[in-house]
C-alpha positions as CSV (number, residue, x, y, z in Angstrom):
1,X,70.2,242.5,29.4
2,X,67.6,239.8,30.9
3,X,67.2,236.8,31.9
4,X,63.8,235.5,32.0
5,X,63.4,234.7,28.6
6,X,62.2,238.0,27.1
7,X,63.9,240.1,24.6
8,X,64.2,239.4,21.0
9,X,66.4,236.7,21.7
10,X,63.6,234.4,24.2
11,X,61.3,235.6,21.5
12,X,62.7,233.9,18.8
13,X,62.9,231.0,21.2
14,X,59.3,230.7,21.8
15,X,58.9,230.9,17.9
16,X,60.7,228.1,17.6
17,X,58.9,226.1,19.9
18,X,55.7,227.2,19.1
19,X,56.6,226.4,15.6
20,X,58.7,223.0,16.5
21,X,55.4,221.9,18.6
22,X,52.7,222.6,15.9
23,X,54.7,220.7,13.0
24,X,55.2,217.9,15.5
25,X,51.5,218.0,15.9
26,X,50.6,218.6,12.7
27,X,52.7,215.1,11.6
28,X,50.6,213.4,14.3
29,X,47.3,214.4,13.1
30,X,48.7,213.3,9.9
31,X,50.2,210.3,10.9
32,X,47.3,209.3,12.2
33,X,44.8,210.0,9.2
34,X,46.9,208.1,7.3
35,X,46.6,204.7,9.4
36,X,43.0,204.8,8.1
37,X,43.6,205.6,4.8
38,X,43.4,203.7,1.6
39,X,47.0,203.6,1.0
40,X,48.1,199.8,0.0
41,X,50.3,198.2,2.7
42,X,52.8,196.2,1.2
43,X,54.3,192.8,2.4
44,X,57.5,192.1,0.8
45,X,58.6,188.2,0.7
46,X,62.2,188.1,-0.2
47,X,61.7,184.6,-1.6
48,X,59.7,182.8,-4.3
49,X,55.9,182.3,-3.8
50,X,55.2,178.5,-2.7
51,X,57.2,178.8,0.6
52,X,56.5,178.9,3.8
53,X,57.0,181.9,4.0
54,X,55.3,183.4,1.3
55,X,52.0,181.2,3.4
56,X,52.5,183.4,6.2
57,X,52.1,186.8,4.4
58,X,49.3,185.5,2.1
59,X,47.1,184.5,4.8
60,X,48.0,187.2,7.0
61,X,47.5,189.5,4.5
62,X,43.6,189.6,4.1
63,X,42.7,189.6,7.5
64,X,45.0,192.5,8.6
65,X,43.4,194.3,5.4
66,X,40.6,194.1,7.4
67,X,41.6,194.8,10.6
68,X,43.4,198.3,9.1
69,X,40.7,198.9,7.1
70,X,43.4,199.5,4.4
71,X,44.5,197.1,1.3
72,X,47.5,195.3,2.0
73,X,48.8,192.5,-1.1
74,X,51.7,190.2,-0.8
75,X,55.0,190.8,-3.2
76,X,58.0,188.0,-4.0
77,X,61.0,189.8,-4.3
78,X,63.3,186.8,-4.1
79,X,67.4,186.9,-4.8
80,X,70.4,186.5,-2.8
81,X,69.1,184.4,0.0
82,X,66.5,186.7,1.0
83,X,68.7,190.3,0.6
84,X,67.4,191.9,-2.5
85,X,63.9,191.7,-1.2
86,X,65.1,192.8,2.3
87,X,67.7,195.4,0.6
88,X,64.1,197.0,-0.7
89,X,62.5,197.1,2.4
90,X,65.2,198.4,4.4
91,X,65.4,201.5,1.5
92,X,61.5,201.9,1.4
93,X,60.4,204.8,3.1
94,X,59.4,204.2,6.9
95,X,56.0,205.2,6.7
96,X,54.2,201.9,7.0
97,X,53.3,200.7,3.6
98,X,56.2,198.8,3.0
99,X,56.4,195.8,5.4
100,X,59.0,192.7,5.9
101,X,57.7,189.0,6.4
102,X,61.6,187.2,6.8
103,X,62.6,184.0,8.2
104,X,65.5,183.6,11.0
105,X,68.4,183.5,7.5
106,X,67.8,187.7,7.9
107,X,70.3,187.9,11.1
108,X,72.9,184.8,9.3
109,X,73.6,186.6,6.0
110,X,75.3,189.7,6.9
111,X,77.9,187.2,8.4
112,X,77.9,184.6,5.0
113,X,77.9,188.1,2.8
114,X,80.8,190.7,4.3
115,X,80.4,193.1,1.5
116,X,76.4,193.2,2.3
117,X,75.4,196.5,2.7
118,X,72.9,197.0,5.8
119,X,72.9,195.0,8.5
120,X,69.3,194.1,9.5
121,X,69.5,194.1,13.3
122,X,69.8,197.8,13.3
123,X,68.7,198.8,10.0
124,X,64.9,197.1,10.1
125,X,62.0,197.6,13.2
126,X,60.6,194.4,14.5
127,X,56.9,194.6,15.0
128,X,56.3,190.9,16.3
129,X,57.0,187.2,15.6
130,X,54.7,185.1,13.6
131,X,55.6,181.5,14.3
132,X,58.3,179.1,14.2
133,X,59.3,176.2,12.4
134,X,60.4,172.8,13.9
135,X,63.5,171.3,12.2
136,X,63.7,167.2,12.1
137,X,67.3,165.4,12.1
138,X,67.0,162.3,9.8
139,X,69.4,159.5,8.8
140,X,68.7,157.3,5.4
141,X,66.9,154.0,6.3
142,X,69.8,151.7,5.2
143,X,72.3,153.3,7.7
144,X,72.8,151.6,10.8
145,X,72.3,155.0,12.8
146,X,69.4,154.5,14.2
147,X,69.6,157.5,17.5
148,X,70.8,160.9,18.3
149,X,73.4,159.5,20.8
150,X,74.4,156.6,17.8
151,X,74.8,159.6,15.7
152,X,77.8,161.0,17.6
153,X,79.4,158.6,18.9
154,X,79.7,157.3,15.4
155,X,81.3,160.1,13.9
156,X,83.3,160.3,16.6
157,X,84.7,156.6,16.0
158,X,84.7,157.6,12.2
159,X,85.4,161.1,11.7
160,X,84.5,162.5,7.8
161,X,82.8,158.9,6.7
162,X,79.3,160.4,7.4
163,X,78.0,163.3,5.3
164,X,75.4,165.3,5.2
165,X,73.1,167.4,3.0
166,X,71.7,170.9,2.7
167,X,69.6,172.9,0.7
168,X,72.5,175.5,0.2
169,X,75.2,177.3,1.8
170,X,74.1,179.2,4.5
171,X,70.7,177.8,4.8
172,X,69.5,177.1,8.2
173,X,69.9,173.7,7.8
174,X,73.3,173.8,7.2
175,X,74.2,175.8,10.0
176,X,71.9,173.6,12.6
177,X,74.5,170.6,11.6
178,X,77.3,172.7,12.0
179,X,76.3,173.9,15.2
180,X,75.5,170.3,16.3
181,X,79.2,169.1,15.0
182,X,80.9,172.3,17.1
183,X,79.1,170.9,20.3
184,X,79.8,167.6,19.7
185,X,83.1,168.0,18.2
186,X,82.1,165.6,15.5
187,X,83.3,165.3,11.6
188,X,81.1,165.3,9.1
189,X,80.8,166.2,5.4
190,X,78.8,168.8,3.8
191,X,77.2,167.9,0.7
192,X,75.5,171.5,-0.5
193,X,72.5,171.2,-3.0
194,X,70.7,173.6,-4.9
195,X,67.4,173.5,-2.5
196,X,65.4,171.0,-0.4
197,X,63.9,168.5,-3.0
198,X,67.6,166.9,-4.6
199,X,69.1,166.8,-1.1
200,X,65.7,164.5,-0.1
201,X,66.1,162.5,-3.2
202,X,69.8,161.1,-2.4
203,X,69.2,160.7,1.5
204,X,66.5,158.9,0.7
205,X,68.8,156.9,-2.0
206,X,71.4,156.5,0.4
207,X,73.9,158.8,-1.2
208,X,74.3,161.2,1.7
209,X,73.8,159.9,5.3
210,X,72.0,162.9,7.4
211,X,70.9,166.4,7.2
212,X,68.6,168.4,9.0
213,X,64.8,168.9,7.0
214,X,61.6,171.0,7.9
215,X,59.9,168.7,10.2
216,X,56.9,168.8,7.6
217,X,59.1,167.8,4.8
218,X,60.5,164.7,7.0
219,X,56.9,163.3,8.5
220,X,55.7,161.2,5.7
221,X,59.4,159.7,4.8
222,X,59.4,159.0,8.6
223,X,56.4,157.6,8.7
224,X,56.7,155.4,5.9
225,X,60.1,154.3,7.0
226,X,62.2,155.4,4.6
227,X,64.2,157.8,7.2
228,X,64.8,157.4,11.2
229,X,64.0,160.8,13.1
230,X,67.2,161.3,15.0
231,X,66.0,164.4,16.6
232,X,63.9,167.6,17.0
233,X,65.8,171.0,17.2
234,X,63.2,172.6,19.5
235,X,63.6,172.0,23.4
236,X,60.4,170.5,24.0
237,X,59.3,166.9,22.0
238,X,56.8,167.8,18.8
239,X,53.8,166.2,19.5
240,X,53.8,164.4,15.9
241,X,56.4,162.8,16.9
242,X,56.7,162.8,21.1
243,X,59.3,160.0,21.5
244,X,62.2,161.8,19.4
245,X,64.4,163.5,21.5
246,X,65.2,167.5,21.2
247,X,68.7,168.1,20.3
248,X,69.4,169.5,24.1
249,X,69.3,166.0,25.5
250,X,73.1,165.7,24.8
251,X,73.7,168.6,27.4
252,X,75.8,170.2,25.2
253,X,74.2,173.8,25.6
254,X,72.0,175.8,23.6
255,X,71.4,173.5,20.9
256,X,67.5,174.9,19.9
257,X,67.7,175.5,16.0
258,X,64.2,176.2,15.4
259,X,63.4,178.6,12.8
260,X,61.6,182.1,13.2
261,X,59.6,184.0,11.0
262,X,58.7,187.5,11.6
263,X,57.5,190.9,10.2
264,X,59.5,193.6,10.3
265,X,59.7,197.4,8.5
266,X,61.8,199.8,8.1
267,X,63.8,201.8,10.5
268,X,62.5,204.5,11.6
269,X,59.0,203.6,11.0
270,X,56.5,205.4,14.2
271,X,56.2,203.1,16.6
272,X,52.1,203.8,16.6
273,X,52.0,202.1,13.3
274,X,54.1,199.2,14.6
275,X,52.1,199.0,17.8
276,X,49.3,199.3,15.9
277,X,49.9,196.4,14.0
278,X,51.8,194.5,16.0
279,X,48.7,193.9,18.3
280,X,46.1,192.9,14.9
281,X,48.8,190.6,14.7
282,X,48.2,189.2,17.8
283,X,44.8,188.8,17.3
284,X,45.0,186.8,14.0
285,X,47.8,184.3,15.2
286,X,45.2,183.2,17.6
287,X,42.9,182.2,15.0
288,X,42.6,178.4,15.2
289,X,42.2,178.6,11.2
290,X,45.6,180.1,11.4
291,X,47.4,177.5,13.6
292,X,45.6,175.2,11.8
293,X,46.9,176.7,7.8
294,X,50.3,177.0,9.8
295,X,50.5,173.2,10.6
296,X,50.7,172.0,7.0
297,X,54.3,174.4,6.8
298,X,55.0,172.6,10.3
299,X,55.0,175.7,11.9
300,X,53.5,176.9,15.2
301,X,52.2,181.0,15.6
302,X,53.9,182.7,17.6
303,X,53.0,186.1,18.7
304,X,56.0,189.3,20.7
305,X,56.1,192.3,21.3
306,X,58.6,193.9,19.2
307,X,61.4,194.9,22.4
308,X,61.3,190.5,23.0
309,X,61.4,190.1,18.6
310,X,64.7,193.0,18.7
311,X,66.2,190.7,22.0
312,X,66.0,187.6,19.7
313,X,67.0,188.8,16.8
314,X,70.1,190.6,18.1
315,X,71.1,187.3,19.7
316,X,70.9,184.9,16.8
317,X,72.9,187.0,14.7
318,X,75.9,187.2,17.9
319,X,75.3,183.2,17.8
320,X,74.9,182.7,14.1
321,X,77.9,185.0,13.0
322,X,80.1,183.4,15.7
323,X,79.7,180.2,14.3
324,X,80.0,180.8,10.4
325,X,83.1,183.0,11.7
326,X,84.5,179.9,13.1
327,X,84.0,177.8,10.8
328,X,84.9,180.0,7.8
329,X,81.4,179.3,6.3
330,X,80.5,181.5,3.1
331,X,77.6,181.4,0.9
332,X,79.8,184.4,-1.5
């Protein structure tokens, strides 16, 4: 008997270690080579062309392609509030050739769609945030509501009388108002539309009273005096509307309902690739031309580490999941 690894058993073990080490080295070399290959990278956008998310993908694809020295292209896979495109990325081979560009509805959907076949928090690997988008709480100019506190006071004294619109059940616009209702303990009636445009038309026409809108959508109507800006979703006032207070001025806890946008990969994608793309996007997002292009969609560039992005996803999944379940909201 031997105890120092000699003999047939020790030989088998040593061979296994050597073979395993060789396989790991070959795999690492193969991955390093693949990073500079001409294999295309597909940026899947789970929404229709022309959306803010689509703009992000098409804006970063060319410089990312140049920096990685390989083709990068955008592909739209809309449907089911982003679930169809998201599932396609989750099921893709985790080799860096298929990535997801999406918005924070990603972590809202599991609670909205209980039968969803995946969990984005566990089934995707965050790469980086790309930007934030602010929502503006606005009221129709016909209403006597002219401030955030005025809205809360009126809603408390007239429960259920006011109604608010959204582009659809489970959208960030809808859930932002439901969070405000829950924290302020007020009652407003939800009117769900198929998209933002018809909701804005009815808000301007006085058929609905208030709603959350992306700041770039609401701004033209606010400046024209057709809508009143009551509050901004972020923790600080916007440079575009410096006199409009943040929702947090109600002192009702965390009411930041900014939308975040980001880039993710299938779970299991090599960390070396994720870190490489993260660093390249950091440089791309710092370019003034990118900030200018994002501004047209009411977005501000923002970079993060993969670890920080993971924590944001986990916190938001819990926050919105708890709210959706408490309020009995469903998108099905």
